[in-house]
N, C-alpha and C positions, 0 to 999 in steps of 0.2 A: 758511565761505564766505558772503559777503554779496552780494546782488543786489537791484537796484531795479527798479521797474516800467518804467522807461525804458531798461533794458538794460545798466546799468553793473554791473560785477562786480569784487569784490575778494576775494583769497584763493582757496583751492582745496580740494576734498574728495577728489580722486582723482589729481591730476597731469595731468588733461586729458581722460580718456576719457568721463566722464559730466557734465562741467561744463555743457555746453549744455542737456542734459536737465534737470539740477538747476535751472538758471536759469529754465527754463519752469515747473517745479514751484513755484518760489518765486513767480513771477508769478501762477500760479493760486491759491496760498495767500493772496497779498495781495488778490486779487479776492474770494475767498470769506470771508476773515477768520478761517480756522481752520487749525490745524496738521495735518500728515499724515506718517506714516512710509512712505517710498517705498523699494521694493526694485528694484535694477537687477541683472540677472544675464545672463551669457553663457557658453556652453560654450567649452572650449579650442579646439575645431574652428572654431566660429563666430568666435571672437576672431581667429584667423589670417586668416580670410576678409575681415574688415573692417580688418585692419592693426594689431591690438592684440597685445602680446607674450604675453598669457595671458588665460584666462577667469577667472571667479569671481563672487562675489556681494557687493554692497555695499548697506547700508541707510543711507538718509539721512533724518534727521528735519527736515522743512521747516516753518518757522514764518512767519507773516505779518509779524511785527515783532520787534524786539529787546526782550526783557523787561527790566523794571527790575532784576530780580535779577542778570541777566547784566551790565548796565551797572555796578551797584554793585560786583560782584565784580571786574570788569575795572579799575575805578578805585581799588579798595582796595589794601591793602598785600600781599595774597596770603594764603596759608595758609587757604583756604576752598574749598568745593565747592558748585556749584549742582546740585541734584538735580531733574531734570525727568521727568515721566511721558511716555514716548514710545509706550506701548501699554497699553491697558486702561482701566479706569474712571479718570476724572480726566485724560484725555489733554490734555497741554499745560500742566498745573499745575506750578509750580516752587517750591522753597524753597531758602534758603541754609543750608548747614551750616558753622558757624564753628569756631574753635579749641575743642578739648576736646569736640567733638560737639554743641555748642549749636546748636539748630535755630531759624532765624528764619523765621517764616511757618508755614503748615500746609496739608496736603493735605485735601481734602474726604472722602476715603475712610478705610478702616481699616488704613492701613499701620503696621507695627510700628516705633515710634520708635527703640527701642534698636538694632534690626537695621539700620535706615536709617543711624543715626549711625556704627555700626561699619563698614558698607560704604563710607561716605564717607571715614572716617578711613583705611581701608585704601588707597583710591585716592589719597589725599593723600600717604601715606607713599611710595607707588610713583611719585608724580608722573605718574600715567598715568590718563587718563579712561577710564571703562569703563561697561558696563551690567550690570544684574542684575535678574532676574525674581523677584518676591515672590508668594507665594500669599496671597490676602486673602479676606475674606468676599464680596467683589464679583468674585472670579475672579482670574486671574493679572494682575499689573501689572508692566510693565517700566519701570525707571527708569535714565536715563542720568546718571552722575555726572561732571560736567564740572569738572576740576581747575583751580584758579587758584593755582598755587604761588607762594610768595615767591621773589623773584629770589635765586639763590644768590650767596654772597660768598666769594671767594678771599681768604684772609688769609695773607700770606707774611711770615715773620720771617726776615730775612737777605737783604740786597739785593745778592746776588752774581750771577754770570753765569747760573746756572740760573734764578734768579728773573726776570732780564731776558728769558729765552727763554720762560718759562712764562706770564708775564702776557699777552702778546698772543694766545697760544693760547687761554687762558681767556676773554679778552675776546671772541674770535670766537664762543665758545659761550654768550655771554650772561651771564657772571659779572660782578658788581661786584668790581673788583680793588683790593685794599689791600695796600700794601707797607710794612712797618715795620722799623726798624733803629735801634740806639742809636748808630751811627757815621755822623756827618754826611757824611763823604766818600763813603760808599757810596750815600747816599740822594739821588741827583741826578735832577732831572726829565728831563734829556737822556738818561739811561740808561733811564728808565721813562716814555716819552711816552704810553703807553697806560694807565697806572695811573690809577684814579679818585681814589685817595687815597694820599698819602705821609705816614707818621707817624714823626717822629723821637722815639723813646722806647725805654726798656728793655722787656722782654717784659711784665712785670706791668702797667706803666702803659699800654702800647700796647693790650693786650687789654682792659683796663678801659675805655679810651676807645672801643674798637670795640664792646664789648658782645657777647661770643661767644654765639651762639644756634644753633638747629638749622639755620639757613640757611648756617652757616659751614663752610668747608673749609680747615683750617689746615695749612700746610706750613712746617716748620721747616728752613731751608736755610742756617743760618749755619755749621754744622759746627764749632761751638765749644761745649763743655759748659757754660761759664758763661752762655751765652745760651740754648741749647736746653733744658737741663734745667729751669731755672726756668719757661721757657715751657710745657714739658710738664706741669709741676705744675698750671698753670692750665688748659691746654687739655683735658687728660684728665679733669678734674673738671667741665668745662663741658658743655652740651648739643650742642657742635659735631658736625656730621654726620660729619666726617672729620678725623683727626689723623695726620699723617705726618711723619717726621723722616729727614733724610739721614744716611748713615753705613753702614759695612760691617756684615756679619752679626755679626762679633766685637764691634764697637762696640755693636750693638743688644742683645746678650746682657748685657753689662756695664751698659748703660744701664737695661735693664728691672730688673735686680737693684737698682740704686741707687734707682730709682723705688719699688720695693716697700719698701725700707728707709726711705724718706722718708715712708711712710704711705699710699701709694696701694694700693688693693685689687687683687687679681688680675684682677678684672673690668675695672677702669679701665685697668690696664696692657695687658690684652689688646686694648684698642681701638687701641693704637698700631700704625700701619702703618710698619714699618721692617725692612729698608731701604725707603725710600719709593718708590712707583711699581711698575708691573708690570715683570717682567724681560723686556724686549724686546731686550736685548743691546746697546743703543746706549750710547755713551760721551760724545758731544758734548752741550753744554748743551741744545740744542734737542731732541735725542733723549731726554735725561733728562726735560725738560719734557713731552714727548709721553707718556712712560711714566707720569709723575705724573698728568697729565690723564686718561689712559686708566683708571687705577685710580680716580680721583675719579668718573669717569662710571659705572664699574661699581658703585661704592658708591651713587651717586645713584639709579640706576634698578634696583638689585637684580640686576645682572649677576654671574655667577659667575667669579671669578678663580682661578688656580692656587693662590694662597695660601689662598683661602677653602676650596678642596677639601681642602687639607692640614690646615687647622686646624679644619675642621668648622663654619665660620661660615655 
């Protein structure tokens, strides 16, 4: 949440119940020029009396200005974390933790660099900002790890009805959407008005042009082995976060065996999500698209699916 000294507010920290109080704390921080960790708390009984649905405690770290580390991370490509001391020695200091745990900047105290990098990497993998308290020579120090994740990319090969239903759903959740197909008749802008990119190419060429990385969620929806299996050869060897392919359970068994025979390891084959999507019971293209996006969301944020429970993932 941002607030200015003249009363302008953007964003939110609680959905409404402490916004006014937080704005006043920001105004005070601007006046004194120093940060502060503020705690707001109310009992369930008191919450009902003042018209809130429930009680609880929220801690808000208030700063007098926007730090250059935050601006640099927000303007960057993502895949980094800003680590800020919100309690203890060095209050208000920040560093950027970039890819592979590289730290840009330094804290004035004796914080363990390796542990700091590991905690930041863990938050980035979960795409979830979090705080952690470290024991140091100067006493306990609490650090808030603010995640700036790279924008996820939905990569669909097979421009059929399911793809047409999936793309706008993914777009609404912030995905950069890419649809590829080797068949020109299927790859029509009128069918995919929400797609960010349409690529007319066979799987290997399409994936090479896209550059599959850890931000990619690959969905193979052509339902044709001559397209899907060459695509899987590439996708399962790549760092893509999610790889799913349409097809029945029987088809998946045969497909996995052919992938092993082609040289993929058991570990690579085990990455395949197939039949693609969670088993929500739906059969219409939009329902299947919803099931696929639900599984992608679970993979993205570490949610547990029924398939994960059965396979021990």
